[in-house]
C-alpha positions as CSV (number, residue, x, y, z in Angstrom):
1,M,-91.0,127.3,198.8
2,D,-89.9,127.2,202.2
3,S,-86.2,127.5,201.0
4,Y,-87.5,130.8,198.4
5,G,-88.6,132.5,201.4
6,R,-86.2,132.2,203.9
7,T,-83.7,134.2,201.0
8,L,-86.6,136.0,199.4
9,F,-88.1,138.8,202.5
10,V,-84.6,139.0,204.6
11,S,-84.6,141.6,206.6
12,S,-82.0,144.4,206.2
13,A,-80.5,143.6,209.4
14,G,-80.5,140.1,208.6
15,L,-79.0,140.7,205.3
16,E,-75.8,142.9,206.9
17,S,-75.6,139.8,209.1
18,A,-75.7,137.9,206.7
19,K,-72.9,140.1,204.8
20,S,-71.0,140.1,207.6
21,L,-70.4,136.1,208.0
22,V,-70.0,135.5,204.6
23,S,-66.8,138.6,204.9
24,S,-65.8,136.6,207.9
25,Y,-65.3,133.3,206.3
26,K,-63.4,135.1,203.2
27,Q,-61.0,136.4,205.7
28,G,-60.5,133.1,206.9
29,H,-61.8,134.3,211.0
30,V,-64.4,131.4,209.9
31,Q,-62.7,128.1,209.0
32,S,-65.0,125.7,208.0
33,M,-68.7,125.7,206.3
34,T,-71.6,125.8,208.6
35,P,-75.5,125.4,208.3
36,E,-75.4,129.4,209.0
37,L,-73.0,130.3,206.9
38,W,-74.4,128.3,203.9
39,K,-77.7,130.5,205.2
40,A,-76.0,133.3,205.0
41,K,-74.2,132.3,201.5
42,K,-77.6,131.7,199.8
43,V,-79.1,134.9,201.5
44,V,-76.0,136.5,199.9
45,D,-76.0,134.7,196.0
46,S,-79.7,135.7,196.3
47,T,-80.1,139.3,197.4
48,L,-77.0,141.5,195.8
49,H,-75.7,141.8,192.7
50,P,-72.7,140.0,192.1
51,D,-70.8,143.1,189.8
52,T,-72.0,146.1,191.7
53,G,-72.7,144.4,195.4
54,Q,-75.9,146.3,195.8
55,P,-79.4,144.8,196.4
56,V,-81.8,144.1,193.2
57,F,-85.1,144.6,193.3
58,L,-86.8,142.0,194.9
59,P,-90.0,141.5,192.5
60,F,-87.0,141.1,189.8
61,R,-84.9,138.7,192.1
62,M,-84.1,135.0,191.4
63,S,-85.5,134.0,194.0
64,C,-88.5,135.9,193.1
65,F,-88.9,134.2,189.6
66,V,-92.3,131.7,190.7
67,I,-94.1,134.7,192.5
68,S,-93.6,137.4,189.7
69,N,-93.9,134.9,186.7
70,L,-97.4,132.4,188.3
71,I,-99.6,135.0,188.0
72,V,-98.5,136.0,184.6
73,T,-97.6,132.1,183.1
74,A,-101.6,131.4,184.6
75,G,-102.9,134.8,182.6
76,M,-100.8,133.2,179.2
77,L,-102.0,129.9,179.7
78,T,-105.1,130.5,180.2
79,P,-107.4,128.6,178.1
80,G,-109.6,130.0,175.3
81,L,-107.7,132.9,175.7
82,Q,-109.0,135.5,172.5
83,T,-106.7,138.3,171.0
84,T,-107.1,141.1,173.4
85,G,-105.8,139.1,176.2
86,T,-103.4,136.8,174.7
87,L,-101.4,140.3,173.4
88,L,-102.0,142.2,176.9
89,W,-100.1,138.9,178.7
90,Q,-97.7,138.8,176.5
91,I,-96.7,141.8,176.4
92,T,-97.0,142.0,180.4
93,N,-94.7,139.0,180.1
94,Q,-92.6,140.6,178.2
95,S,-92.3,144.1,180.5
96,L,-91.3,141.6,182.8
97,N,-88.6,140.0,181.0
98,V,-86.8,142.8,181.0
99,A,-87.1,144.1,184.1
100,I,-85.3,140.7,185.3
101,N,-82.9,140.7,182.5
102,S,-82.6,144.8,183.0
103,A,-82.0,144.6,186.9
104,N,-79.6,140.7,187.1
105,A,-77.4,141.4,183.6
106,N,-73.6,141.4,183.9
107,K,-73.0,145.1,184.8
108,S,-68.9,146.1,183.8
109,T,-71.1,147.2,180.1
110,P,-74.1,149.5,180.6
111,L,-76.8,149.4,178.9
112,S,-78.2,152.8,177.7
113,T,-82.2,153.5,178.0
114,S,-81.9,154.4,174.8
115,T,-80.8,150.5,173.9
116,L,-83.1,149.0,176.7
117,I,-86.3,151.0,175.2
118,Q,-85.8,149.8,172.0
119,S,-85.0,145.9,172.9
120,Y,-88.2,145.8,174.8
121,F,-90.7,147.3,171.8
122,L,-89.1,144.4,169.7
123,A,-89.0,141.5,172.2
124,V,-92.7,143.1,172.5
125,S,-93.1,142.6,168.7
126,A,-92.0,139.4,168.6
127,S,-93.7,137.5,171.5
128,C,-96.9,139.0,170.3
129,S,-96.7,138.0,166.3
130,V,-95.4,134.4,167.0
131,A,-98.7,134.3,169.6
132,L,-101.3,135.9,167.4
133,G,-99.4,134.0,164.2
134,L,-99.3,131.0,165.2
135,N,-102.8,131.1,166.6
136,S,-104.9,131.7,163.7
137,L,-102.4,129.4,161.6
138,V,-103.3,126.1,164.3
139,P,-107.2,126.0,163.6
140,R,-106.3,126.1,159.7
141,L,-104.7,122.9,160.2
142,K,-107.2,120.3,158.1
143,R,-105.2,117.4,158.6
144,I,-104.6,117.0,162.7
145,S,-107.1,116.0,165.0
146,P,-109.5,118.8,166.8
147,G,-107.9,117.0,170.1
148,T,-103.9,117.8,168.8
149,R,-105.2,120.7,167.6
150,T,-106.0,121.5,171.0
151,I,-103.1,120.5,172.3
152,L,-101.1,122.6,170.0
153,T,-103.3,126.2,170.8
154,R,-102.4,125.3,174.3
155,L,-98.2,125.6,173.2
156,V,-98.1,128.3,171.6
157,P,-97.8,131.0,174.2
158,F,-94.9,128.3,175.0
159,A,-93.5,128.9,171.7
160,A,-94.1,132.9,171.9
161,V,-92.5,133.0,175.1
162,A,-89.5,131.2,174.8
163,S,-88.1,132.7,171.0
164,A,-89.1,136.2,172.5
165,G,-87.3,135.5,175.6
166,A,-84.0,134.3,174.7
167,L,-84.9,137.3,171.6
168,N,-84.7,139.9,174.6
169,V,-81.7,138.4,176.4
170,F,-79.5,139.0,173.3
171,L,-81.2,142.3,172.7
172,M,-81.4,143.1,176.2
173,R,-77.5,142.3,176.7
174,G,-76.0,143.1,172.7
175,E,-73.7,145.1,173.9
176,E,-72.2,143.4,176.0
177,I,-71.3,141.0,173.1
178,R,-70.1,144.1,171.3
179,K,-67.6,145.8,173.9
180,G,-67.0,142.7,175.7
181,I,-67.2,142.3,179.7
182,D,-64.8,141.8,182.9
183,V,-62.8,138.5,183.2
184,F,-60.8,138.0,186.3
185,P,-58.8,135.4,187.2
186,S,-60.1,132.0,188.7
187,L,-58.7,132.1,192.4
188,N,-58.9,128.9,194.6
189,E,-60.5,130.1,198.2
190,A,-57.2,130.6,200.7
191,Q,-55.7,133.2,197.5
192,K,-59.6,135.1,198.1
193,Q,-59.0,134.3,202.4
194,Q,-55.5,136.1,201.3
195,M,-56.9,139.2,199.4
196,A,-59.9,139.4,202.0
197,K,-57.5,140.3,204.7
198,E,-54.9,142.4,202.9
199,G,-58.5,144.6,201.6
200,K,-57.7,144.0,197.5
201,D,-59.9,144.5,195.5
202,M,-60.3,141.5,192.5
203,E,-58.5,143.5,189.0
204,S,-60.1,142.5,185.7
205,L,-58.1,141.3,183.3
206,G,-59.9,143.3,181.1
207,K,-62.9,143.2,178.6
208,S,-64.1,140.0,176.6
209,K,-66.1,139.8,173.7
210,K,-65.9,135.8,173.7
211,A,-66.6,135.3,177.6
212,A,-69.8,138.4,176.7
213,T,-70.7,136.0,173.8
214,I,-70.9,132.8,176.0
215,A,-72.9,134.6,178.5
216,V,-75.3,135.9,176.8
217,A,-75.9,132.7,175.2
218,E,-76.5,130.0,178.0
219,T,-78.9,133.1,179.1
220,A,-80.4,133.0,176.9
221,L,-80.9,128.9,176.5
222,S,-81.6,129.2,180.6
223,R,-84.8,130.9,179.3
224,V,-86.0,129.1,177.4
225,L,-85.1,125.6,179.9
226,N,-87.1,127.3,182.2
227,A,-89.7,128.3,180.3
228,T,-89.8,124.5,178.7
229,P,-91.5,122.7,181.2
230,I,-93.4,125.8,183.1
231,M,-94.9,126.5,180.1
232,V,-95.9,122.7,178.7
233,L,-96.4,120.2,181.5
234,P,-99.2,122.6,183.0
235,P,-101.1,122.8,179.2
236,L,-100.5,119.5,178.5
237,I,-102.1,118.0,181.6
238,L,-105.0,120.0,182.6
239,V,-105.9,119.6,178.7
240,R,-106.3,115.2,180.5
241,V,-108.2,116.8,183.5
242,Q,-110.4,119.2,181.8
243,K,-111.8,115.5,180.8
244,T,-112.3,113.8,184.3
245,E,-116.4,114.1,185.4
246,W,-114.8,116.4,188.7
247,L,-113.6,119.1,186.6
248,R,-116.7,119.2,183.8
249,R,-118.4,119.8,187.2
250,R,-117.2,122.4,188.5
251,P,-115.6,125.0,185.5
252,R,-114.9,126.9,188.2
253,M,-111.5,125.1,189.2
254,V,-109.8,125.5,186.2
255,V,-108.4,128.4,187.1
256,P,-107.0,127.1,190.4
257,V,-106.0,123.9,189.1
258,N,-104.1,125.4,185.8
259,L,-102.8,127.7,189.2
260,G,-101.8,125.0,191.2
261,L,-100.0,122.9,187.9
262,I,-97.9,126.2,187.4
263,L,-96.7,126.5,190.9
264,T,-95.5,123.1,190.8
265,T,-93.6,122.6,188.1
266,S,-92.4,126.0,188.5
267,V,-91.4,125.2,191.9
268,F,-88.8,122.3,190.4
269,A,-88.0,123.5,187.3
270,L,-86.4,126.8,188.3
271,P,-83.1,125.4,190.4
272,L,-83.0,122.9,187.4
273,A,-82.5,126.2,184.7
274,L,-80.6,127.3,187.4
275,A,-78.4,124.3,188.0
276,A,-77.7,124.3,184.2
277,F,-75.5,126.8,184.2
278,P,-73.6,128.3,186.7
279,T,-73.9,132.2,187.3
280,R,-69.9,132.8,188.3
281,Q,-68.5,130.8,184.7
282,R,-65.6,129.3,185.3
283,I,-63.2,129.1,182.0
284,R,-59.9,127.8,180.5
285,A,-57.8,131.4,179.0
286,G,-57.3,129.4,175.6
287,S,-60.1,130.0,175.2
288,L,-60.6,133.4,175.1
289,E,-58.4,136.5,173.0
290,R,-54.8,136.9,172.8
291,E,-55.1,139.4,175.3
292,I,-56.7,137.7,178.2
293,M,-54.2,134.4,177.2
294,G,-51.0,136.2,177.5
295,K,-52.1,136.8,181.0
296,V,-52.9,133.9,182.7
297,G,-51.1,131.4,180.1
298,E,-53.7,129.5,177.5
299,D,-54.0,126.8,180.0
300,G,-54.7,129.3,182.9
301,M,-58.3,129.3,184.7
302,V,-60.3,132.7,184.4
303,E,-63.6,133.4,185.6
304,F,-66.3,136.2,184.7
305,N,-70.3,136.9,185.9
306,R,-72.6,135.5,183.0
307,G,-75.7,137.1,184.5
308,I,-79.1,136.0,185.1
């Protein structure tokens, strides 16, 4: 958690200092990686959008993901949640997802307000339908034991969040797939430093629909990977803990225990989910359109911002 805090609550002066240090490295003025430079890089990467270079609104940064999602996830995983509570927490969760997806999407293909609104309502409809549908179905499964039925009921939020979360990404970023995203030549550190010295910006090789499809699909999959441990392990552990004499005598401790389980799982799960697919994706040009391949050769390497 300390690492999250150092990058999340950096001051404006601290951010400018970090940007200056990273810029000095790119220009070759700083020759080797130091602890200060590594810290500055983490601040810049976790605060600034890679396409615009502007700070992402604090609650929607991935460094704030654990904090932003803690209460929402705990709400969705509350044992014995009724229909109204299920709807409210699913709507809240999808509202947060839309905001995070919009703030961290690839900005080379702008998202229209109408698409944003449409995507939001479709994602909310999907998550609420899955949650209410499964909550209605599970109690009707007569051939399974009460214990199994309880476990399935606790996993309903995961099914709703995973399916709607992936759908949300595709809906929000469908325009990228239809129009393509910017692809850039993959440069080594020396080439990047030379460009920085000359004050040049890396020019796009063009827009690629195939790169956009890869970026959106990997982001959707990362959402499922992130939700899996956070929304599967805590409810399963809580089912076992609720059977202990200690928690039976202290029913008011169910909520704090639930929050603790979710927080602990989130801290360990988020870095693994983000590491599964790098934000800056590097790929062979031969995997993309002929127009891109013709500029760098079939075996040439290109890169693009996957988004988060």
